[in-house]
Every structure is written in structure tokens, then in C-alpha cells.
C-alpha positions as CSV (number, residue, x, y, z in Angstrom):
1,X,-11.1,31.7,77.0
2,X,-14.5,32.4,78.9
3,X,-18.0,31.3,78.0
4,X,-18.8,34.4,76.1
5,X,-15.9,34.0,73.8
6,X,-16.9,30.3,73.2
7,X,-20.5,31.4,72.5
8,X,-19.1,34.0,70.2
9,X,-17.1,31.6,68.3
10,X,-20.5,29.5,67.9
11,X,-22.4,32.4,66.8
12,X,-19.9,33.1,64.1
13,X,-20.2,29.6,62.8
14,X,-24.0,30.0,62.6
15,X,-23.6,33.3,60.9
16,X,-21.1,31.8,58.3
17,X,-23.7,29.1,57.7
18,X,-26.2,31.8,56.9
19,X,-23.8,33.7,54.7
20,X,-22.9,30.3,52.6
21,X,-26.6,29.7,51.9
22,X,-27.0,33.2,50.6
23,X,-23.9,33.1,48.5
24,X,-24.5,29.7,47.0
25,X,-28.4,30.3,46.3
26,X,-28.0,31.8,42.9
27,X,-25.9,28.9,41.8
28,X,-28.2,26.1,43.0
29,X,-31.0,24.3,41.2
30,X,-34.4,24.6,42.4
31,X,-34.2,21.1,44.0
32,X,-31.1,20.0,45.8
33,X,-29.7,16.8,47.0
34,X,-30.4,16.4,50.7
35,X,-29.9,12.6,51.6
36,X,-27.3,10.0,50.7
37,X,-27.5,6.1,51.3
38,X,-24.7,4.3,53.3
39,X,-22.8,4.0,49.9
40,X,-22.6,7.6,49.6
41,X,-25.1,7.9,46.7
42,X,-27.8,10.7,46.5
43,X,-31.3,9.4,47.1
44,X,-33.4,12.3,48.4
45,X,-33.8,15.9,47.3
46,X,-35.6,18.8,49.0
47,X,-36.3,22.6,47.9
48,X,-33.6,24.8,47.8
49,X,-34.9,27.4,49.9
50,X,-35.7,24.8,52.8
51,X,-32.3,23.1,52.2
52,X,-30.3,26.1,52.5
53,X,-32.2,27.5,55.6
54,X,-32.7,24.0,57.4
55,X,-29.0,23.7,59.1
56,X,-28.5,27.4,59.9
57,X,-31.7,27.7,61.5
58,X,-31.3,24.5,63.3
59,X,-27.9,25.8,64.4
60,X,-29.3,28.8,65.8
61,X,-32.0,27.3,67.7
62,X,-29.7,24.6,69.2
63,X,-27.2,27.5,70.2
64,X,-30.1,29.2,72.1
65,X,-31.2,26.0,73.8
66,X,-27.5,25.1,74.9
67,X,-26.9,28.5,76.3
68,X,-30.2,28.2,78.4
69,X,-29.6,24.9,79.8
70,X,-27.2,25.9,82.5
71,X,-29.6,28.4,83.5
72,X,-32.5,26.2,83.7
73,X,-31.2,22.8,85.0
74,X,-32.1,21.7,88.5
75,X,-28.4,20.8,89.0
76,X,-27.4,24.1,87.6
77,X,-24.6,24.6,90.2
78,X,-23.0,21.5,88.8
79,X,-22.3,23.1,85.6
80,X,-19.6,25.4,87.0
81,X,-17.3,22.2,87.6
82,X,-17.4,21.2,83.8
83,X,-18.5,24.5,82.1
84,X,-15.6,24.8,79.6
85,X,-15.9,21.3,78.4
86,X,-19.8,22.0,78.1
87,X,-19.0,25.3,76.1
88,X,-16.7,23.6,73.7
89,X,-19.4,21.0,73.0
90,X,-21.7,23.7,71.9
91,X,-18.9,25.1,69.6
92,X,-18.5,21.4,68.2
93,X,-22.1,20.8,67.6
94,X,-22.3,24.0,65.6
95,X,-19.1,23.3,63.9
96,X,-20.4,19.7,63.0
97,X,-23.7,21.4,61.5
98,X,-21.6,23.7,59.5
99,X,-19.7,21.0,58.1
100,X,-22.7,19.0,56.9
101,X,-24.3,22.4,55.6
102,X,-21.2,23.3,53.8
103,X,-20.6,19.7,52.5
104,X,-24.3,19.7,51.1
105,X,-23.8,23.0,49.3
106,X,-20.3,21.8,47.9
107,X,-21.8,18.6,46.6
108,X,-24.8,20.5,45.0
109,X,-22.3,22.6,43.4
110,X,-20.8,19.7,41.5
111,X,-18.0,19.0,43.9
112,X,-18.7,15.1,44.0
113,X,-17.4,13.3,47.0
114,X,-18.7,10.5,49.3
115,X,-21.1,12.6,51.5
116,X,-21.6,9.6,54.0
117,X,-18.0,9.5,54.7
118,X,-17.7,13.2,55.3
119,X,-20.7,12.8,58.1
120,X,-19.2,9.7,59.5
121,X,-15.9,11.6,60.0
122,X,-17.2,14.5,61.6
123,X,-19.6,12.5,63.8
124,X,-16.5,10.5,64.9
125,X,-14.9,13.8,66.0
126,X,-17.9,14.8,67.7
127,X,-18.3,11.5,69.5
128,X,-14.6,11.5,70.6
129,X,-15.1,15.0,72.2
130,X,-18.3,13.9,74.0
131,X,-16.3,11.2,75.3
132,X,-13.9,13.7,76.9
133,X,-16.8,15.6,78.2
134,X,-18.6,12.7,79.7
135,X,-15.6,11.9,82.1
136,X,-15.9,15.3,83.5
137,X,-19.8,15.9,83.6
138,X,-21.4,16.3,87.2
139,X,-25.1,15.3,87.7
140,X,-27.6,17.3,85.5
141,X,-30.6,16.9,83.6
142,X,-29.5,17.5,80.1
143,X,-26.1,16.2,79.3
144,X,-24.9,12.8,80.0
145,X,-26.3,9.4,80.7
146,X,-29.4,10.5,82.1
147,X,-31.4,7.5,83.5
148,X,-33.2,7.2,86.7
149,X,-30.3,5.3,88.3
150,X,-27.7,7.9,87.4
151,X,-29.8,10.8,88.5
152,X,-30.5,9.2,92.0
153,X,-27.0,8.2,92.9
154,X,-23.8,10.4,92.5
155,X,-21.5,7.2,92.4
156,X,-23.7,5.5,89.9
157,X,-23.3,8.8,87.9
158,X,-19.6,8.9,88.2
159,X,-18.9,5.3,87.3
160,X,-21.3,5.1,84.4
161,X,-19.8,8.3,83.0
162,X,-16.2,7.1,83.3
163,X,-17.4,3.9,81.2
164,X,-19.4,6.2,78.7
165,X,-16.4,8.5,78.2
166,X,-14.1,5.5,77.3
167,X,-16.9,3.9,75.2
168,X,-17.5,6.9,73.1
169,X,-14.0,7.4,72.6
170,X,-13.6,4.0,71.4
171,X,-16.8,4.4,69.1
172,X,-15.0,7.6,67.5
173,X,-12.0,5.7,66.8
174,X,-13.7,2.6,65.3
175,X,-15.7,4.8,63.2
176,X,-12.6,6.4,61.7
177,X,-11.0,3.1,60.9
178,X,-14.5,2.3,59.0
179,X,-13.5,4.9,56.7
180,X,-11.4,2.7,55.0
181,X,-14.1,0.4,54.2
182,X,-16.2,2.5,52.0
183,X,-20.0,1.9,52.1
184,X,-19.9,0.0,55.2
185,X,-18.4,3.0,57.0
186,X,-21.7,3.6,58.7
187,X,-22.0,0.5,60.2
188,X,-18.7,1.1,62.0
189,X,-20.3,4.0,63.5
190,X,-24.0,2.9,64.0
191,X,-23.2,-0.7,65.7
192,X,-20.7,0.8,68.5
193,X,-22.8,3.8,69.1
194,X,-25.9,1.5,69.6
195,X,-24.1,-0.8,71.7
196,X,-22.6,2.2,73.9
197,X,-26.0,3.4,74.4
198,X,-27.5,0.4,75.6
199,X,-24.6,-0.8,77.5
200,X,-24.3,2.4,79.5
201,X,-27.9,2.5,80.4
202,X,-27.7,-1.3,81.5
203,X,-24.6,-0.7,83.4
204,X,-26.2,2.3,85.3
205,X,-28.9,-0.1,86.4
206,X,-26.4,-2.8,87.3
207,X,-24.6,-0.2,89.4
208,X,-27.5,1.1,91.2
209,X,-28.9,-2.4,92.1
210,X,-25.3,-3.5,93.2
211,X,-24.6,-0.6,95.2
212,X,-28.3,-0.8,97.0
213,X,-27.4,-4.5,97.6
214,X,-24.2,-3.9,99.1
215,X,-25.6,-1.2,101.4
216,X,-28.6,-3.3,102.6
217,X,-26.3,-6.7,103.0
218,X,-24.1,-7.2,106.0
219,X,-20.6,-7.0,105.4
220,X,-19.5,-10.8,104.7
221,X,-15.7,-9.8,104.4
222,X,-15.9,-10.8,100.6
């Protein structure tokens, strides 16, 4: 399957989201539930028109942006080495937004369920795949752990992304375990995700400093 077919799959998901909005519109109230707290209880609404348009439009905009990235990135030649993984990320992000959109509509049609758990599960799947992608990503300005240190050193980029890939997969697995703890599930996602983000940035700095010092210092044999 080449990039065109993967992009086509993403486009189909965007179109399906729009079709779902059109079909559901006559059956929904003027104000629909659009936000839930950690316990899965609705605590926010928005107008039906805005709510039904928001995620399909966002999906379309993101799709256009993702398709453009390999063409505008200064490291565009590096995308060829991990292009299939990148393309599937586009499909999965689009699928994630479709699931959230479909779940929102279903909830407002009277199918009561814990919406927060749905989102946590969907994010966990997305995070696991991001972990897979990161272990294959080469230097670029849009995808991955983009710090001054990873963008300045191929070795720092490689080692940081090996760690980041493992941590994202671990975060995904912890998040899935969190589904067993109901209203606390969101914390099983947010805490390790925040630790992963901060940890990988700090690790990239540490590596950069370590590599620089190892180059500048004489070999002591240690």
C-alpha cells in the first residue's frame, strides 16, 4: 500500500465523519454535550451546528497539514526512510478523531456510556503507535522529540527516540490498565504522558552534553 492509498483511507474517514454529522443532525437537540469530566460525567455543551462541524473540519485541516509536512520540512529527504510509518500516523490520527466524533454523537443520541474511558482507550492506541513511529523516525522538524539537542545531533536524535518510543508504548499500556479504575483512568494516561514528555526532553539535553564532553575530553580509558 503506497502513500496515496493510505491518504485515501484517511480521506474516507473524514468524509464518513461529515456524513455522520449530516445523518445525525435531525435527531439531536440544539445544544449537545461536548465535554466530560474525569468521572465520565457531562459538564459542558455547545451548539449542535458547531459540535457537528468541529471534528470533521479539524480532521480535514490536519489531513492537509500532514500531507504537506514531508514537502515543506527542511529534512524532507529523511521522510522517505520512515514514510509508511508516518502515513499510518495520519490514518490513525484521523481514525482517533472519527472515534471521538462518533462517540459524541452516540452519547447525544442517548447511548449512555463512560465517554472518558472511550477517549483514554483511543489515546492509548494512538500513543502505542506513536511509540512505534518514534523508533523509526529520522531527523525532521515536525515529527518526534524536536529539541535543539536532537535537531543538532543525529546520535542524540536516534538515542532519544529509542527511549521515547519505549516510553510511549509503556504509557499506552499503563493507560489501558487504568481503564480498570474508572474515574481515575485519565490519571493513568496524563501522569505517564507528562513524565514521558519531560523525561525525553531532559534526556536529549543530557545526551547532547554527554556526547559533547566525551568528544572534548581526552580518553581516560574509563
